[in-house]
N, CA, C and O atoms as a printed pandas DataFrame, in Angstrom:
     atom_number atom_name residue_name chain_id  residue_number  x_coord  y_coord  z_coord
0              1         N          MET        A               1   63.318  169.930  101.603
1              2        CA          MET        A               1   63.128  168.514  101.459
2              3         C          MET        A               1   64.376  167.852  100.921
3              4         O          MET        A               1   64.685  166.724  101.304
4              5         N          SER        A               2   65.085  168.508  100.060
5              6        CA          SER        A               2   66.301  167.927   99.529
6              7         C          SER        A               2   67.343  167.754  100.623
7              8         O          SER        A               2   68.165  166.839  100.578
8              9         N          PHE        A               3   67.297  168.667  101.631
9             10        CA          PHE        A               3   68.215  168.538  102.747
10            11         C          PHE        A               3   67.937  167.258  103.526
11            12         O          PHE        A               3   68.876  166.569  103.926
12            13         N          CYS        A               4   66.697  166.934  103.745
13            14        CA          CYS        A               4   66.322  165.705  104.459
14            15         C          CYS        A               4   66.723  164.469  103.661
15            16         O          CYS        A               4   67.181  163.479  104.233
16            17         N          LEU        A               5   66.554  164.523  102.369
17            18        CA          LEU        A               5   66.928  163.387  101.526
18            19         C          LEU        A               5   68.431  163.175  101.545
19            20         O          LEU        A               5   68.890  162.038  101.660
20            21         N          ARG        A               6   69.204  164.245  101.434
21            22        CA          ARG        A               6   70.660  164.127  101.503
22            23         C          ARG        A               6   71.097  163.597  102.853
23            24         O          ARG        A               6   71.972  162.736  102.943
24            25         N          HIS        A               7   70.494  164.106  103.878
25            26        CA          HIS        A               7   70.846  163.670  105.231
26            27         C          HIS        A               7   70.523  162.180  105.422
27            28         O          HIS        A               7   71.287  161.448  106.050
28            29         N          SER        A               8   69.415  161.757  104.887
29            30        CA          SER        A               8   69.022  160.344  104.997
30            31         C          SER        A               8   69.980  159.450  104.218
31            32         O          SER        A               8   70.360  158.378  104.689
32            33         N          VAL        A               9   70.369  159.896  103.024
33            34        CA          VAL        A               9   71.307  159.111  102.210
34            35         C          VAL        A               9   72.658  159.028  102.902
35            36         O          VAL        A               9   73.274  157.962  102.920
36            37         N          ARG        A              10   73.125  160.123  103.467
37            38        CA          ARG        A              10   74.400  160.119  104.198
38            39         C          ARG        A              10   74.350  159.170  105.388
39            40         O          ARG        A              10   75.298  158.429  105.644
40            41         N          MET        A              11   73.253  159.199  106.100
41            42        CA          MET        A              11   73.106  158.311  107.259
42            43         C          MET        A              11   73.105  156.837  106.816
43            44         O          MET        A              11   73.708  155.981  107.463
44            45         N          LEU        A              12   72.424  156.568  105.717
45            46        CA          LEU        A              12   72.363  155.196  105.203
46            47         C          LEU        A              12   73.745  154.718  104.763
47            48         O          LEU        A              12   74.150  153.601  105.085
48            49         N          VAL        A              13   74.461  155.557  104.034
49            50        CA          VAL        A              13   75.815  155.206  103.589
50            51         C          VAL        A              13   76.731  155.017  104.796
51            52         O          VAL        A              13   77.535  154.086  104.824
52            53         N          SER        A              14   76.615  155.886  105.780
53            54        CA          SER        A              14   77.435  155.764  106.987
54            55         C          SER        A              14   77.157  154.452  107.706
55            56         O          SER        A              14   78.090  153.783  108.150
56            57         N          CYS        A              15   75.919  154.082  107.824
57            58        CA          CYS        A              15   75.564  152.818  108.486
58            59         C          CYS        A              15   76.122  151.619  107.720
59            60         O          CYS        A              15   76.617  150.666  108.321
60            61         N          ILE        A              16   76.039  151.675  106.395
61            62        CA          ILE        A              16   76.562  150.567  105.583
62            63         C          ILE        A              16   78.076  150.462  105.744
63            64         O          ILE        A              16   78.603  149.361  105.906
64            65         N          LEU        A              17   78.775  151.584  105.702
65            66        CA          LEU        A              17   80.233  151.558  105.846
66            67         C          LEU        A              17   80.657  151.076  107.226
67            68         O          LEU        A              17   81.604  150.300  107.347
68            69         N          ILE        A              18   79.968  151.526  108.264
69            70        CA          ILE        A              18   80.290  151.073  109.627
70            71         C          ILE        A              18   80.080  149.575  109.744
71            72         O          ILE        A              18   80.886  148.875  110.357
72            73         N          THR        A              19   79.001  149.083  109.158
73            74        CA          THR        A              19   78.728  147.644  109.204
74            75         C          THR        A              19   79.818  146.863  108.465
75            76         O          THR        A              19   80.282  145.829  108.946
76            77         N          LEU        A              20   80.220  147.359  107.303
77            78        CA          LEU        A              20   81.254  146.669  106.530
78            79         C          LEU        A              20   82.594  146.636  107.260
79            80         O          LEU        A              20   83.272  145.609  107.267
80            81         N          PHE        A              21   82.973  147.743  107.868
81            82        CA          PHE        A              21   84.262  147.796  108.552
82            83         C          PHE        A              21   84.226  147.130  109.919
83            84         O          PHE        A              21   85.269  146.753  110.455
84            85         N          ALA        A              22   83.047  146.986  110.481
85            86        CA          ALA        A              22   82.939  146.354  111.792
86            87         C          ALA        A              22   83.175  144.852  111.706
87            88         O          ALA        A              22   83.667  144.249  112.659
88            89         N          VAL        A              23   82.831  144.245  110.580
89            90        CA          VAL        A              23   83.043  142.803  110.394
90            91         C          VAL        A              23   84.502  142.597  110.024
91            92         O          VAL        A              23   85.014  143.241  109.109
92            93         N          SER        A              24   85.166  141.704  110.730
93            94        CA          SER        A              24   86.587  141.444  110.500
94            95         C          SER        A              24   86.800  140.814  109.124
95            96         O          SER        A              24   86.174  139.800  108.817
96            97         N          PRO        A              25   87.663  141.385  108.294
97            98        CA          PRO        A              25   87.893  140.805  106.967
98            99         C          PRO        A              25   88.637  139.479  107.019
99           100         O          PRO        A              25   88.582  138.715  106.056
100          101         N          SER        A              26   89.320  139.186  108.097
101          102        CA          SER        A              26   90.073  137.935  108.177
102          103         C          SER        A              26   89.215  136.779  108.670
103          104         O          SER        A              26   89.676  135.637  108.672
104          105         N          LEU        A              27   87.992  137.040  109.084
105          106        CA          LEU        A              27   87.131  135.988  109.607
106          107         C          LEU        A              27   86.870  134.872  108.590
107          108         O          LEU        A              27   87.030  133.703  108.942
108          109         N          PRO        A              28   86.479  135.171  107.358
109          110        CA          PRO        A              28   86.265  134.083  106.395
110          111         C          PRO        A              28   87.548  133.329  106.066
111          112         O          PRO        A              28   87.481  132.141  105.751
112          113         N          ALA        A              29   88.699  133.963  106.124
113          114        CA          ALA        A              29   89.957  133.313  105.764
114          115         C          ALA        A              29   90.436  132.349  106.843
115          116         O          ALA        A              29   91.312  131.524  106.584
116          117         N          GLN        A              30   89.883  132.436  108.034
117          118        CA          GLN        A              30   90.349  131.591  109.124
118          119         C          GLN        A              30   89.727  130.204  109.107
119          120         O          GLN        A              30   90.260  129.302  109.753
120          121         N          THR        A              31   88.658  130.000  108.421
121          122        CA          THR        A              31   88.010  128.691  108.393
122          123         C          THR        A              31   88.416  127.962  107.122
123          124         O          THR        A              31   88.241  128.480  106.019
124          125         N          HIS        A              32   88.959  126.755  107.279
125          126        CA          HIS        A              32   89.404  125.928  106.158
126          127         C          HIS        A              32   88.643  124.620  106.174
127          128         O          HIS        A              32   88.284  124.108  107.234
128          129         N          VAL        A              33   88.405  124.089  105.004
129          130        CA          VAL        A              33   87.752  122.789  104.913
130          131         C          VAL        A              33   88.718  121.704  105.362
131          132         O          VAL        A              33   88.335  120.796  106.099
132          133         N          VAL        A              34   89.972  121.792  104.918
133          134        CA          VAL        A              34   91.018  120.836  105.290
134          135         C          VAL        A              34   92.126  121.625  105.978
135          136         O          VAL        A              34   92.574  122.661  105.487
136          137         N          SER        A              35   92.549  121.114  107.117
137          138        CA          SER        A              35   93.592  121.840  107.851
138          139         C          SER        A              35   94.946  121.682  107.165
139          140         O          SER        A              35   95.177  120.722  106.430
140          141         N          LEU        A              36   95.818  122.625  107.415
141          142        CA          LEU        A              36   97.155  122.569  106.826
142          143         C          LEU        A              36   97.931  121.359  107.335
143          144         O          LEU        A              36   98.735  120.784  106.602
144          145         N          ALA        A              37   97.697  120.972  108.582
145          146        CA          ALA        A              37   98.376  119.797  109.133
146          147         C          ALA        A              37   97.969  118.528  108.372
147          148         O          ALA        A              37   98.807  117.666  108.105
148          149         N          ASP        A              38   96.678  118.419  108.024
149          150        CA          ASP        A              38   96.217  117.254  107.262
150          151         C          ASP        A              38   96.835  117.228  105.863
151          152         O          ASP        A              38   97.227  116.172  105.366
152          153         N          ILE        A              39   96.916  118.398  105.239
153          154        CA          ILE        A              39   97.542  118.476  103.911
154          155         C          ILE        A              39   99.013  118.075  103.994
155          156         O          ILE        A              39   99.517  117.347  103.139
156          157         N          HIS        A              40   99.684  118.551  105.019
157          158        CA          HIS        A              40  101.097  118.223  105.207
158          159         C          HIS        A              40  101.280  116.718  105.406
159          160         O          HIS        A              40  102.199  116.125  104.840
160          161         N          LYS        A              41  100.411  116.100  106.205
161          162        CA          LYS        A              41  100.488  114.652  106.439
162          163         C          LYS        A              41  100.285  113.877  105.142
163          164         O          LYS        A              41  100.991  112.900  104.891
164          165         N          GLU        A              42   99.328  114.301  104.316
165          166        CA          GLU        A              42   99.059  113.617  103.048
166          167         C          GLU        A              42  100.246  113.728  102.097
167          168         O          GLU        A              42  100.613  112.757  101.435
168          169         N          ILE        A              43  100.837  114.901  102.034
169          170        CA          ILE        A              43  101.999  115.094  101.163
170          171         C          ILE        A              43  103.168  114.244  101.639
171          172         O          ILE        A              43  103.860  113.626  100.831
172          173         N          LEU        A              44  103.387  114.213  102.941
173          174        CA          LEU        A              44  104.473  113.411  103.505
174          175         C          LEU        A              44  104.238  111.930  103.245
175          176         O          LEU        A              44  105.169  111.202  102.900
176          177         N          SER        A              45  103.005  111.485  103.409
177          178        CA          SER        A              45  102.673  110.084  103.159
178          179         C          SER        A              45  102.883  109.715  101.692
179          180         O          SER        A              45  103.432  108.655  101.391
180          181         N          ALA        A              46  102.451  110.577  100.789
181          182        CA          ALA        A              46  102.623  110.307   99.356
182          183         C          ALA        A              46  104.103  110.258   98.978
183          184         O          ALA        A              46  104.517  109.428   98.169
184          185         N          THR        A              47  104.890  111.148   99.568
185          186        CA          THR        A              47  106.327  111.174   99.294
186          187         C          THR        A              47  106.998  109.903   99.801
187          188         O          THR        A              47  107.839  109.324   99.113
188          189         N          GLN        A              48  106.629  109.472  100.998
189          190        CA          GLN        A              48  107.217  108.253  101.560
190          191         C          GLN        A              48  106.828  107.026  100.747
191          192         O          GLN        A              48  107.658  106.147  100.513
192          193         N          THR        A              49  105.564  106.959  100.313
193          194        CA          THR        A              49  105.105  105.832   99.505
194          195         C          THR        A              49  105.863  105.788   98.180
195          196         O          THR        A              49  106.293  104.718   97.748
196          197         N          ARG        A              50  106.028  106.928   97.541
197          198        CA          ARG        A              50  106.773  106.977   96.279
198          199         C          ARG        A              50  108.213  106.518   96.483
199          200         O          ARG        A              50  108.748  105.758   95.676
200          201         N          GLN        A              51  108.836  106.983   97.563
201          202        CA          GLN        A              51  110.227  106.607   97.836
202          203         C          GLN        A              51  110.346  105.101   98.057
203          204         O          GLN        A              51  111.281  104.473   97.561
204          205         N          GLN        A              52  109.402  104.520   98.800
205          206        CA          GLN        A              52  109.424  103.071   99.031
206          207         C          GLN        A              52  109.236  102.306   97.725
207          208         O          GLN        A              52  109.913  101.306   97.486
208          209         N          ASN        A              53  108.316  102.774   96.879
209          210        CA          ASN        A              53  108.094  102.109   95.592
210          211         C          ASN        A              53  109.326  102.204   94.703
211          212         O          ASN        A              53  109.678  101.236   94.030
212          213         N          LEU        A              54  109.982  103.357   94.695
213          214        CA          LEU        A              54  111.215  103.504   93.910
214          215         C          LEU        A              54  112.292  102.546   94.398
215          216         O          LEU        A              54  112.975  101.911   93.595
216          217         N          GLU        A              55  112.443  102.442   95.713
217          218        CA          GLU        A              55  113.455  101.548   96.272
218          219         C          GLU        A              55  113.158  100.095   95.917
219          220         O          GLU        A              55  114.072   99.348   95.569
220          221         N          LYS        A              56  111.886   99.682   96.000
221          222        CA          LYS        A              56  111.514   98.306   95.654
222          223         C          LYS        A              56  111.813   98.002   94.189
223          224         O          LYS        A              56  112.344   96.942   93.859
224          225         N          MET        A              57  111.459   98.961   93.305
225          226        CA          MET        A              57  111.704   98.745   91.879
226          227         C          MET        A              57  113.197   98.685   91.578
227          228         O          MET        A              57  113.632   97.864   90.771
228          229         N          LYS        A              58  113.981   99.539   92.213
229          230        CA          LYS        A              58  115.429   99.530   91.972
230          231         C          LYS        A              58  116.071   98.253   92.509
231          232         O          LYS        A              58  116.997   97.724   91.895
232          233         N          GLU        A              59  115.587   97.753   93.652
233          234        CA          GLU        A              59  116.093   96.477   94.172
234          235         C          GLU        A              59  115.756   95.350   93.205
235          236         O          GLU        A              59  116.593   94.492   92.924
236          237         N          PHE        A              60  114.535   95.357   92.700
237          238        CA          PHE        A              60  114.110   94.329   91.761
238          239         C          PHE        A              60  114.937   94.381   90.480
239          240         O          PHE        A              60  115.364   93.348   89.964
240          241         N          LEU        A              61  115.160   95.592   89.973
241          242        CA          LEU        A              61  115.941   95.736   88.739
242          243         C          LEU        A              61  117.414   95.402   88.938
243          244         O          LEU        A              61  118.120   95.118   87.970
244          245         N          ALA        A              62  117.885   95.431   90.181
245          246        CA          ALA        A              62  119.274   95.080   90.470
246          247         C          ALA        A              62  119.452   93.572   90.674
247          248         O          ALA        A              62  120.580   93.091   90.774
248          249         N          SER        A              63  118.352   92.830   90.736
249          250        CA          SER        A              63  118.453   91.375   90.951
250          251         C          SER        A              63  119.110   90.711   89.752
251          252         O          SER        A              63  119.148   91.274   88.658
252          253         N          GLU        A              64  119.624   89.514   89.970
253          254        CA          GLU        A              64  120.328   88.780   88.918
254          255         C          GLU        A              64  119.396   88.475   87.742
255          256         O          GLU        A              64  119.796   88.599   86.584
256          257         N          ALA        A              65  118.162   88.079   88.034
257          258        CA          ALA        A              65  117.210   87.761   86.962
258          259         C          ALA        A              65  116.917   89.007   86.125
259          260         O          ALA        A              65  116.834   88.934   84.899
260          261         N          ALA        A              66  116.765   90.131   86.786
261          262        CA          ALA        A              66  116.482   91.373   86.060
262          263         C          ALA        A              66  117.682   91.784   85.218
263          264         O          ALA        A              66  117.521   92.218   84.077
264          265         N          GLN        A              67  118.871   91.651   85.765
265          266        CA          GLN        A              67  120.077   91.998   85.007
266          267         C          GLN        A              67  120.248   91.087   83.789
267          268         O          GLN        A              67  120.662   91.537   82.721
268          269         N          THR        A              68  119.928   89.815   83.958
269          270        CA          THR        A              68  120.003   88.877   82.830
270          271         C          THR        A              68  118.992   89.272   81.748
271          272         O          THR        A              68  119.304   89.266   80.557
272          273         N          ALA        A              69  117.788   89.610   82.181
273          274        CA          ALA        A              69  116.759   90.017   81.222
274          275         C          ALA        A              69  117.161   91.309   80.505
275          276         O          ALA        A              69  116.937   91.456   79.304
276          277         N          LEU        A              70  117.749   92.232   81.246
277          278        CA          LEU        A              70  118.203   93.487   80.633
278          279         C          LEU        A              70  119.288   93.221   79.592
279          280         O          LEU        A              70  119.269   93.792   78.502
280          281         N          ARG        A              71  120.234   92.348   79.941
281          282        CA          ARG        A              71  121.304   92.032   78.987
282          283         C          ARG        A              71  120.753   91.344   77.740
283          284         O          ARG        A              71  121.192   91.625   76.625
284          285         N          SER        A              72  119.783   90.437   77.933
285          286        CA          SER        A              72  119.228   89.722   76.774
286          287         C          SER        A              72  118.410   90.655   75.884
287          288         O          SER        A              72  118.296   90.424   74.680
288          289         N          ALA        A              73  117.839   91.714   76.477
289          290        CA          ALA        A              73  117.080   92.690   75.684
290          291         C          ALA        A              73  117.967   93.832   75.202
291          292         O          ALA        A              73  117.500   94.746   74.521
292          293         N          ARG        A              74  119.256   93.777   75.559
293          294        CA          ARG        A              74  120.231   94.808   75.197
294          295         C          ARG        A              74  119.794   96.198   75.684
295          296         O          ARG        A              74  119.852   97.187   74.952
296          297         N          MET        A              75  119.356   96.229   76.949
297          298        CA          MET        A              75  118.947   97.493   77.576
298          299         C          MET        A              75  119.966   97.890   78.623
299          300         O          MET        A              75  120.573   97.038   79.271
300          301         N          ASP        A              76  120.147   99.178   78.781
301          302        CA          ASP        A              76  121.064   99.722   79.768
302          303         C          ASP        A              76  120.335   99.855   81.102
303          304         O          ASP        A              76  119.294  100.509   81.182
304          305         N          SER        A              77  120.880   99.236   82.145
305          306        CA          SER        A              77  120.208   99.271   83.451
306          307         C          SER        A              77  120.140  100.683   84.025
307          308         O          SER        A              77  119.177  101.022   84.713
308          309         N          ALA        A              78  121.140  101.504   83.757
309          310        CA          ALA        A              78  121.108  102.892   84.239
310          311         C          ALA        A              78  119.979  103.662   83.567
311          312         O          ALA        A              78  119.309  104.474   84.203
312          313         N          GLN        A              79  119.774  103.405   82.289
313          314        CA          GLN        A              79  118.702  104.076   81.552
314          315         C          GLN        A              79  117.331  103.627   82.075
315          316         O          GLN        A              79  116.415  104.440   82.201
316          317         N          VAL        A              80  117.199  102.351   82.375
317          318        CA          VAL        A              80  115.931  101.835   82.895
318          319         C          VAL        A              80  115.667  102.413   84.286
319          320         O          VAL        A              80  114.541  102.807   84.591
320          321         N          ASN        A              81  116.702  102.464   85.132
321          322        CA          ASN        A              81  116.526  103.057   86.471
322          323         C          ASN        A              81  116.132  104.530   86.372
323          324         O          ASN        A              81  115.293  105.004   87.138
324          325         N          ALA        A              82  116.731  105.243   85.440
325          326        CA          ALA        A              82  116.376  106.649   85.246
326          327         C          ALA        A              82  114.943  106.762   84.749
327          328         O          ALA        A              82  114.220  107.679   85.137
328          329         N          ALA        A              83  114.532  105.839   83.895
329          330        CA          ALA        A              83  113.162  105.857   83.374
330          331         C          ALA        A              83  112.151  105.585   84.482
331          332         O          ALA        A              83  111.091  106.208   84.529
332          333         N          VAL        A              84  112.477  104.662   85.364
333          334        CA          VAL        A              84  111.581  104.341   86.490
334          335         C          VAL        A              84  111.392  105.572   87.371
335          336         O          VAL        A              84  110.294  105.804   87.877
336          337         N          SER        A              85  112.428  106.351   87.557
337          338        CA          SER        A              85  112.352  107.544   88.406
338          339         C          SER        A              85  111.436  108.613   87.822
339          340         O          SER        A              85  110.934  109.461   88.559
340          341         N          THR        A              86  111.211  108.588   86.510
341          342        CA          THR        A              86  110.376  109.613   85.891
342          343         C          THR        A              86  108.900  109.223   85.811
343          344         O          THR        A              86  108.075  110.021   85.367
344          345         N          LEU        A              87  108.563  108.012   86.235
345          346        CA          LEU        A              87  107.165  107.578   86.193
346          347         C          LEU        A              87  106.336  108.372   87.195
347          348         O          LEU        A              87  106.854  108.831   88.213
348          349         N          SER        A              88  105.057  108.531   86.906
349          350        CA          SER        A              88  104.161  109.208   87.847
350          351         C          SER        A              88  103.940  108.299   89.057
351          352         O          SER        A              88  104.275  107.114   89.028
352          353         N          ASP        A              89  103.376  108.870   90.113
353          354        CA          ASP        A              89  103.116  108.089   91.323
354          355         C          ASP        A              89  102.184  106.906   91.032
355          356         O          ASP        A              89  102.408  105.801   91.526
356          357         N          ALA        A              90  101.151  107.141   90.237
357          358        CA          ALA        A              90  100.193  106.079   89.922
358          359         C          ALA        A              90  100.846  104.978   89.089
359          360         O          ALA        A              90  100.639  103.794   89.354
360          361         N          GLU        A              91  101.632  105.364   88.087
361          362        CA          GLU        A              91  102.312  104.370   87.248
362          363         C          GLU        A              91  103.308  103.562   88.065
363          364         O          GLU        A              91  103.404  102.344   87.913
364          365         N          LEU        A              92  104.044  104.239   88.927
365          366        CA          LEU        A              92  105.027  103.560   89.761
366          367         C          LEU        A              92  104.346  102.605   90.735
367          368         O          LEU        A              92  104.827  101.492   90.948
368          369         N          ALA        A              93  103.245  103.023   91.320
369          370        CA          ALA        A              93  102.508  102.155   92.257
370          371         C          ALA        A              93  101.972  100.928   91.539
371          372         O          ALA        A              93  102.014   99.823   92.080
372          373         N          GLN        A              94  101.467  101.117   90.322
373          374        CA          GLN        A              94  100.939   99.995   89.548
374          375         C          GLN        A              94  102.054   99.005   89.197
375          376         O          GLN        A              94  101.863   97.795   89.325
376          377         N          LEU        A              95  103.198   99.496   88.763
377          378        CA          LEU        A              95  104.310   98.604   88.429
378          379         C          LEU        A              95  104.859   97.901   89.664
379          380         O          LEU        A              95  105.239   96.732   89.597
380          381         N          THR        A              96  104.902   98.604   90.787
381          382        CA          THR        A              96  105.385   97.984   92.023
382          383         C          THR        A              96  104.452   96.867   92.465
383          384         O          THR        A              96  104.907   95.824   92.934
384          385         N          THR        A              97  103.151   97.080   92.317
385          386        CA          THR        A              97  102.179   96.036   92.663
386          387         C          THR        A              97  102.376   94.808   91.779
387          388         O          THR        A              97  102.360   93.677   92.263
388          389         N          ARG        A              98  102.559   95.039   90.491
389          390        CA          ARG        A              98  102.808   93.909   89.569
390          391         C          ARG        A              98  104.110   93.206   89.910
391          392         O          ARG        A              98  104.182   91.977   89.898
392          393         N          MET        A              99  105.135   93.985   90.212
393          394        CA          MET        A              99  106.433   93.406   90.560
394          395         C          MET        A              99  106.336   92.566   91.835
395          396         O          MET        A              99  106.935   91.493   91.914
396          397         N          ASN        A             100  105.598   93.037   92.820
397          398        CA          ASN        A             100  105.425   92.267   94.060
398          399         C          ASN        A             100  104.708   90.954   93.792
399          400         O          ASN        A             100  105.069   89.925   94.363
400          401         N          LYS        A             101  103.687   90.975   92.921
401          402        CA          LYS        A             101  102.961   89.747   92.591
402          403         C          LYS        A             101  103.873   88.757   91.876
403          404         O          LYS        A             101  103.838   87.559   92.159
404          405         N          VAL        A             102  104.684   89.252   90.956
405          406        CA          VAL        A             102  105.617   88.374   90.231
406          407         C          VAL        A             102  106.609   87.750   91.202
407          408         O          VAL        A             102  106.881   86.552   91.119
408          409         N          GLN        A             103  107.149   88.536   92.113
409          410        CA          GLN        A             103  108.110   87.998   93.087
410          411         C          GLN        A             103  107.450   86.957   93.990
411          412         O          GLN        A             103  108.054   85.929   94.296
412          413         N          ASP        A             104  106.220   87.217   94.415
413          414        CA          ASP        A             104  105.505   86.254   95.258
414          415         C          ASP        A             104  105.248   84.961   94.503
415          416         O          ASP        A             104  105.421   83.876   95.059
416          417         N          ASP        A             105  104.831   85.062   93.225
417          418        CA          ASP        A             105  104.585   83.868   92.415
418          419         C          ASP        A             105  105.871   83.086   92.189
419          420         O          ASP        A             105  105.861   81.855   92.222
420          421         N          PHE        A             106  106.965   83.780   91.964
421          422        CA          PHE        A             106  108.252   83.114   91.753
422          423         C          PHE        A             106  108.708   82.408   93.028
423          424         O          PHE        A             106  109.190   81.277   92.977
424          425         N          ALA        A             107  108.557   83.079   94.171
425          426        CA          ALA        A             107  108.964   82.485   95.447
426          427         C          ALA        A             107  108.103   81.273   95.787
427          428         O          ALA        A             107  108.581   80.328   96.416
428          429         N          ALA        A             108  106.834   81.294   95.373
429          430        CA          ALA        A             108  105.940   80.176   95.661
430          431         C          ALA        A             108  106.128   79.027   94.670
431          432         O          ALA        A             108  105.516   77.972   94.833
432          433         N          GLY        A             109  106.947   79.211   93.665
433          434        CA          GLY        A             109  107.215   78.147   92.701
434          435         C          GLY        A             109  106.211   78.098   91.566
435          436         O          GLY        A             109  106.221   77.149   90.782
436          437         N          ARG        A             110  105.351   79.086   91.457
437          438        CA          ARG        A             110  104.361   79.102   90.378
438          439         C          ARG        A             110  104.964   79.599   89.067
439          440         O          ARG        A             110  104.351   79.454   88.009
440          441         N          LEU        A             111  106.160   80.186   89.128
441          442        CA          LEU        A             111  106.824   80.693   87.927
442          443         C          LEU        A             111  108.219   80.086   87.815
443          444         O          LEU        A             111  108.888   79.845   88.820
444          445         N          THR        A             112  108.642   79.846   86.590
445          446        CA          THR        A             112  110.007   79.383   86.363
446          447         C          THR        A             112  110.887   80.593   86.061
447          448         O          THR        A             112  110.394   81.712   85.918
448          449         N          ASP        A             113  112.182   80.358   85.967
449          450        CA          ASP        A             113  113.106   81.443   85.626
450          451         C          ASP        A             113  112.750   82.055   84.268
451          452         O          ASP        A             113  112.817   83.269   84.079
452          453         N          ARG        A             114  112.373   81.188   83.336
453          454        CA          ARG        A             114  112.010   81.671   82.005
454          455         C          ARG        A             114  110.776   82.565   82.077
455          456         O          ARG        A             114  110.741   83.622   81.447
456          457         N          ASP        A             115  109.755   82.148   82.847
457          458        CA          ASP        A             115  108.547   82.964   83.008
458          459         C          ASP        A             115  108.890   84.323   83.631
459          460         O          ASP        A             115  108.375   85.361   83.216
460          461         N          LEU        A             116  109.759   84.290   84.623
461          462        CA          LEU        A             116  110.155   85.529   85.292
462          463         C          LEU        A             116  110.847   86.472   84.313
463          464         O          LEU        A             116  110.598   87.677   84.329
464          465         N          MET        A             117  111.710   85.931   83.464
465          466        CA          MET        A             117  112.418   86.762   82.481
466          467         C          MET        A             117  111.433   87.368   81.481
467          468         O          MET        A             117  111.553   88.540   81.124
468          469         N          LEU        A             118  110.456   86.572   81.027
469          470        CA          LEU        A             118  109.473   87.098   80.076
470          471         C          LEU        A             118  108.617   88.205   80.711
471          472         O          LEU        A             118  108.340   89.222   80.076
472          473         N          ILE        A             119  108.211   88.002   81.943
473          474        CA          ILE        A             119  107.418   89.018   82.638
474          475         C          ILE        A             119  108.249   90.276   82.845
475          476         O          ILE        A             119  107.759   91.390   82.659
476          477         N          LEU        A             120  109.492   90.097   83.225
477          478        CA          LEU        A             120  110.372   91.241   83.445
478          479         C          LEU        A             120  110.576   92.020   82.148
479          480         O          LEU        A             120  110.562   93.251   82.154
480          481         N          LEU        A             121  110.761   91.319   81.054
481          482        CA          LEU        A             121  110.889   92.001   79.766
482          483         C          LEU        A             121  109.613   92.774   79.427
483          484         O          LEU        A             121  109.671   93.885   78.899
484          485         N          GLY        A             122  108.475   92.178   79.733
485          486        CA          GLY        A             122  107.210   92.865   79.515
486          487         C          GLY        A             122  107.108   94.139   80.336
487          488         O          GLY        A             122  106.644   95.165   79.839
488          489         N          VAL        A             123  107.544   94.079   81.600
489          490        CA          VAL        A             123  107.527   95.257   82.467
490          491         C          VAL        A             123  108.465   96.325   81.925
491          492         O          VAL        A             123  108.124   97.508   81.922
492          493         N          LEU        A             124  109.633   95.921   81.472
493          494        CA          LEU        A             124  110.592   96.881   80.921
494          495         C          LEU        A             124  110.050   97.551   79.661
495          496         O          LEU        A             124  110.207   98.756   79.469
496          497         N          VAL        A             125  109.419   96.761   78.817
497          498        CA          VAL        A             125  108.816   97.330   77.611
498          499         C          VAL        A             125  107.698   98.296   77.993
499          500         O          VAL        A             125  107.551   99.350   77.376
500          501         N          LEU        A             126  106.910   97.941   79.007
501          502        CA          LEU        A             126  105.845   98.827   79.475
502          503         C          LEU        A             126  106.408  100.157   79.978
503          504         O          LEU        A             126  105.848  101.218   79.699
504          505         N          ILE        A             127  107.506  100.098   80.712
505          506        CA          ILE        A             127  108.154  101.322   81.201
506          507         C          ILE        A             127  108.583  102.185   80.021
507          508         O          ILE        A             127  108.350  103.394   80.016
508          509         N          LEU        A             128  109.200  101.574   79.034
509          510        CA          LEU        A             128  109.650  102.327   77.865
510          511         C          LEU        A             128  108.488  102.918   77.068
511          512         O          LEU        A             128  108.593  104.028   76.546
512          513         N          ILE        A             129  107.373  102.173   76.972
513          514        CA          ILE        A             129  106.203  102.691   76.266
514          515         C          ILE        A             129  105.613  103.891   77.004
515          516         O          ILE        A             129  105.243  104.889   76.385
516          517         N          ILE        A             130  105.529  103.787   78.326
517          518        CA          ILE        A             130  104.993  104.901   79.121
518          519         C          ILE        A             130  105.839  106.145   78.910
519          520         O          ILE        A             130  105.313  107.247   78.757
520          521         N          LEU        A             131  107.156  105.960   78.902
521          522        CA          LEU        A             131  108.046  107.110   78.705
522          523         C          LEU        A             131  107.952  107.667   77.290
523          524         O          LEU        A             131  108.060  108.876   77.087
524          525         N          ALA        A             132  107.754  106.801   76.327
525          526        CA          ALA        A             132  107.651  107.266   74.941
526          527         C          ALA        A             132  106.374  108.068   74.727
527          528         O          ALA        A             132  106.352  109.010   73.935
528          529         N          VAL        A             133  105.326  107.698   75.426
529          530        CA          VAL        A             133  104.044  108.400   75.286
530          531         C          VAL        A             133  104.131  109.792   75.924
531          532         O          VAL        A             133  103.514  110.737   75.432
532          533         N          LYS        A             134  104.889  109.921   77.008
533          534        CA          LYS        A             134  105.034  111.219   77.678
534          535         C          LYS        A             134  105.759  112.119   76.767
535          536         O          LYS        A             134  106.005  113.276   77.108
C-alpha cells in the first residue's frame, strides 16, 4: 500500500510541475495597464511644458519693468533666474499662470507701472520663500 501512495504522490507532483512549467512565465509581464508609448508621451509633454514655462518666466524677468523691480529690491537677476530653475513643475506652472495674468492686466491698462512693480516684487519674494522652505 505504501508503494501505491508513493506512486500517487509522485504522479501528483509531476502533474503540478508540468502544469507550472507549461504556463509561460512571461505571459503576465506582457500585459501593462499603461503602455510605454503613453508614458513616454506624458514625460515628453511634461518636459516641454516645463521648458516653455521656464522660457516665459525668464523673458518676463528680463523685461525692463522686472529689471527695475529687481534693482529697487537689490536682488541679483542671475540669482533669481537660478532660483526659478529650481522650482518644481507645479510651482513653476503656478507662477507662470500668475505672470501671464499680470501681463494681460498690464496690457489691458488695468495695472499701472507701479502696480506691476509691486506685483513683481511679490512674485520675487514668493520665489525666495519657496526656495527657503526647500
